[in-house]
N, C-alpha and C positions, 0 to 999 in steps of 0.2 A: 625630408628624414621621414622613414619608416614608421609604423608604431612600435615596431618590432626593436628599430635603433634607439626608441624613447627609453623603454621598456629594459635595455640593456643598462640602465642606470640605478635599476631595482635591484635589491632592497636599499630604501632610505634608512638614514639613523637620524633623520629631524623632520620635523613640519615643515621647516621650509623647503626642505630636498623633496619631500613628498609635493608639498603645491608646484614646485618648478615642474616636476613629472607631470601632474595633471593639466598643468597649464600648457606643456608640449602637445599632450593627449588633445587638447581640446582644438590646439592651433592645426594638428595631422588629419584627423578625422574629418572628414568630408559631413555636411550636412544631412545626408541621407543613411548614415550609418547610424544605427540607434543606440551604441555606448556612447557618442557622442552626447547625448543629452541626458545620461545617468551623468557620466564625468564631469560636466558642467555643474549640476545639480553638485555635486559630491564636492567638485572645489569650492561653490560657494560655502560651501558648508565648513570645508576645511580650512578657509581661510578666518571665518568668522569664529570658529573654535579657538584657531590659534592665537587669533585675537585677546580673546576673551582670556586664555589659560594665562597671559602676560599681567592681567587685570588681579585685584585684590579679592572677587568674588566666590573663589575656590580654597577649600583648606589643606585641599593637597595636587596642585597644580601637576605638580613631578608625574602622577599616577597617570591625571588624563593627558598630557603631553607625552608620556609612554604607550600610552593606549592610543593614541592617533596616529602614531608610529605603526607600531604595531598591525592597526587596522587598516592603514592605507596598504602596509605591505601585503595584507593578505589581498587584497585588491589586485594591485599590480602581479602576483602570482596568478593569480583566477585567469587574468587576462593573458598571461603568457602562454599558460597550458593552451589555452584555449586556439591561439595563432597556431599552435602545430597541429593540433588535433581537438577539436572539441570535446570528446570523449573522455578524455584525460583531465578537463577542467571539472570542478568540482558539480556534483549534479544541481544545485541551486541553480548556478550560473549558467548552465547550457541553455536554458529557455531561451534567455536574452541572445547569446552568442549565436544562436542556430538562428532567430529570426532578425538580427541585426538591419539587415538592409531588406527587408520584407515592406511593401508598399501598404497603405491603410492602416499602421498602426501608429499613432498619435506620439507625440515627443514627449508628453506625460509619461504614457504609458512604458514607453521605456526608462524613463528616468526612475518609476515607482517601481518598477519591475527590478534595475538593479538594488535600489534601495532594499526590497523582500529579500537579494541575495546575500546582501553586505549587512545588511543588520541581523534578518535573521540566521542566518548560517556563520557568518564571519566572527561576529561581533563576541558571540560566546568564547567562542575560541580567542578570540584577541583579550578578551578581559580575562580570564586562565592563563593564557601568556604572559600579560604584563604583571600579575599577581604573582607568577613564579619568578620574574626578572628583579621584582623590588622587594617580595615579601609580604607577608601578610595573607588574607584569604576571603573570596568572596561573601563566604557564609556570615562570619561574622563583624567585618568591616562595614560598618555601617557610614564612617565620614567619609570613604573613598563614594559608595553606593550615594549619598547624598549629593555629592559633587557631579556622580554620574547625570543623575536626575534632574538638577539643574542645567543641565543643557539641554533639555527639553524643549524649552521656553524657546530658545535661540535656534533651534532645528526645525521649530515649527514657522518660525516667522521666514526663514530661509524656505521653507517649502513653501509655502501660501505665497512669495514672490513668485520662485517658480513655475508655481502652476498656473500663475495667471499670465505668466509671458509666454511659455510654451503652449497653453493654449490659445491658438492664434489663429488669424487667415480661415480658410476653409475648413478645418479642422475643428474651430470653434463653433462653426453652426452646427455640424456633426454633433459635437458635444450638447449643446441647447435642446437637442432633437432625442438625445437618452442614449443609452446604448453601453456598449463596452467599455468606450471611455469613461462615462459617467459613473459606472459599476466600479471600474479599478481604482479611480479618487474617491469612492465614497467607501471603498472596503480596506483602504491603507491609512492605517492611525500610525505615526510614527514612535508616539508616547506609549503605547500598547505595544509596540513590536519592543522599543527598548527597554522596557519592562518585562517582557518575557525572556529576551537576550539574557536578562542579567539572573534572570531564575533558571535558566538553561545551562548559565555558567556556575552557578552554584551545583548544580546536578551534576555537570563535567567534574569538578571539584571533586564530590564527595564520592566519585565512583573513582577517584585516581588512585585507591588500592584493587581495582577491578578492571583492569585497564580491556579484558576481553568484553566485559559491560558497557565500560566508557567508551569504547571505537564502536558496539554497534548502535548504543544511542545516538552517538555522534551521526555516524554512517545514516538511521533512521529521519535524523532531522534532516539531514542536509537534501533526502530525498523529498521530503513532505515539502521545504521550502519549493523545490523544484516544482511540483505539482501546483504550488500558489502561483509561482513565475507565470508557469502558462495558461493559468486564468488571468492573470495581466494583462497579458501580449494578446488577447485576442484581437481580429483585425476586423475595423469599423466594416458593420455590416452583416459579421458572423452572425 
């Protein structure tokens, strides 16, 4: 099955369906495709969040479930756009899509570059879409924001596990010597990125009555995230 065939099942309307597509992507992509390593990290995160949402630790699990689905669909949409023409994909995703087969880039760099695009660019949009669907707003809703923040501990645990797993073999030796891989890992902080995403969602929401300014703000955000992505993807030895 090709990646395009897998993505034909998107958009999805449940976390389980999102996980099914991510698992199919993992099985479809070869190990030398950098997208595979972000997808694997994202798959593990989504499985963990999906399980947590079923528990009693969140006050509004329906919101987190909705956000997970919207968020996943933004990823699937970016991949679909990049398959036909990378230039039609969001700016934030283009660095990863352009170098997905480039040698000398560590698996953890690909994973973090995908996290950068997805959290810093897609997540504010996903938060806004979820509030529009369920009501309320991200400026005043502290209950949902606190649930959102509770997810951070879970994400950090998964990210730590993946950092250890993805930094293997010869590339681990390079990592211990320093350079772009160490720099990429050091500069990434999922908690800070998600906090900024909620703030950016508040800005997008607040600009709702000024669509020209809102769209311009989001376009600039998209471009800035793309610039960060290029820095995360410097090949070893650069």
